[in-house]
N, C-alpha and C positions, 0 to 999 in steps of 0.2 A: 594504563592499558598495557596489554602485552601484544607484541607483534611477531609474526614469523616472517623472516626475510627470505625471499626466494633467490634463485640463482641469477635472475635477471635484475636483481636490485629492487624489486617492488615488494610491497608488504601486504599481509593479510591480517586482519584483526582476529585473534585467536578466540576459541570458545571460552565463554565466561569472562570476557575482558570488560571490566568496568573499573572505575577508580574513585578515590576521594570520598570514602565513607565518612560522614560527619558526626555520627553518634552511634551509641551502642544499640539503639533501637532500630537502626536501618531506616530512619525516616527521611534522610536526605542524602541523595547521591548526585553527583554530576558526571555525566559521561565525559570521558577524556577527549581531548582534541585529536581528531583523526589526522594522521600524517598526510601531507598533500599528495603522496604517490601511492596511497592505498588503492588496490584494485578490487579487493574482495572483502566484504564484511561477512565473516564466517557464520556458519550455522550456529544458532543459540549464542551468538556473541555477547549480547547484553540482555540477559533474561533474569528478571528479579521482580518480585511483587513489591509495590509501594516505593518505587524509586522516583525521585524528582529529578528528571534528567535535564530540565531546562530546554534550551533551544539546541537541537542537534543539527549541525551543519555537515552535510555530506559532500566531500570534495569531488570535483569533476572527474577525477581519475577512477572513481569507483565504477566497476562494470557490473557487479552482481551483489545483491543484498540477499544473504542466505536464509535458509529455512529457519523459522523461529528466531530470527536475528534480534528482534526487539520485542518479543512476545511477553505478555502477561505483566507489563509494567503499568501499574495503576496510578502512579504519580503523574503530575502534569508536565507535559512536554509537547513540543512541536518539531517538525522536521522540515528543513529547507535544503534543497539540492542546488549545488553551485551551477551557474550558467555554463553552457557548452559541455554538459555532462556526457560521459561515455556510458552511462548506465543503460544496459539492455534487458536486464531481467530482475524482477523482484520475486524472490522465492516464496514457496507455499508457507502460509502461516507467519509471514515475516513480522507482522505487527499485531497478530491476533490477540484480542482481549486486552489490549492496552487502552483501557477506558479513558485515561487522562490525556491521550494523544489528541490534540485539538486540530492539527492541520498537517497536511503533507503538501508542500509547496514546490512548484517548479519541476514537476515531472517532465523529463526532457523528450523532445523529438529524437527518436532513435531507440527509445524504450520499446521493446517488442513483446514482452510477456509479463503478465501479472498473475502470480500463482494462486492456487486454491486457498481461499479464505485469507488472503494476504492482509486485508484490512478489516476483517470481520471483528465486530465488537469494539471498534475504536470509536473515539468521540469526534471524528472529523465532521465538519459541517458542509464541506464542498469538495469536489474532486474534478480535475480537468484532465481528461484522458487523451494523451497525445495521438496524433493521426497515425503514427507508426506502430501502435499496438496491434499485434496480430491475434493474440489469444489472451483471454482472461479465464482464470480457473473458476470452478464451481464455488459459489458463495463468496466471491472476491470481496464484496462490500456488505455482506450479510450482517444484519443486526447493528448497523450503524445508526443509532437512535437519533443522532443530531443531524444526519445528512439531509440537506435541503436542496442542494444545487449540484447537478451532474452535467458536465459539458464534454461532449466529444469534439475535439478540436479538428479543424481543417477537413480534408478529404479522408475520412477514417478508413483504415484498412481492416477493421474488425468485422469478421464474417458471422460470428455467433455471439449472442447474449447467453451465457451459460446458465444452467439451472441455479436458482436461488441467488443470482448475482446481487440483487438488491433486496432480497427477502428480509422482512422485518425492519425496513427503513421507514418507520411510521411517519416521519415528517417530510418524506419525498412526495411532492404533489404534482410535479410535471417533469416530463422528460421527452427529448427528441432523439429517437433511435436513428443512428446514421444510415445512409442509403446503402452502405456496404453490407449491412446485416441481412442474412437470409434465413436465420432461425433464432427463435427465442425459446430457451429451455424451460423445463417445468419449474413452477413456483418462482420464476425470475423476479417477480414484483409482489409476491405474496406478502400481505400485511402492510403494503404501502397505501398511503391515502391519496392515490393519484386522481386528479381531476382532469388532467390533460396529457394525452400521450399521442405522439406522432409515430405511426408505424409505416415505414416505406413500402412501396409496392413490391419490392423484391423479396419480401419475407414470405417464405414458403411453408414454414412450420412454426407453430406456437404450441408449446407444451401444456399439459394439464396444470391448472392452477396458476398459470403465468399472470 
């Protein structure tokens, strides 16, 4: 990996940073070990089709995962975030179309924003959304074909289920929308096979095709 060292001694993973190509056909790559004081995973940091990234461990120092940071990786990998993480934002399109991404584990309390289409088209089967999340972008989990289990943790702070948030999640069959939510965007659950939905009394708006 390549890192940019800042004046305060912390590090950012640079654009295009990945390591250890194992063959000429680009069939197997392993993401480098992130330094323990990395604060930012930069935009488009690890973008490459057909990478086998293995298990990605994101240290607790990381505060921001950039736009397209792990996009379009079709090899098999999972992501685990270290306990007591400082992560506050996952950028737009961060993991989009990484079809071989099987899991995102340990999203921390303290996370505030999940960007537009951040996990769209990934292979995750479950997601636990921390109570501190204030905003989710349009289509945040769109077309996650394996997604079966969605849990909003604790006393959720989320006010809006955005448009297409779970659109195309064909295996999602039940969901409990947190009491904090006041609006559900257009096509939020379009294409889901929902048999059980709990909608709180505070919801004032439900968009077309939701």
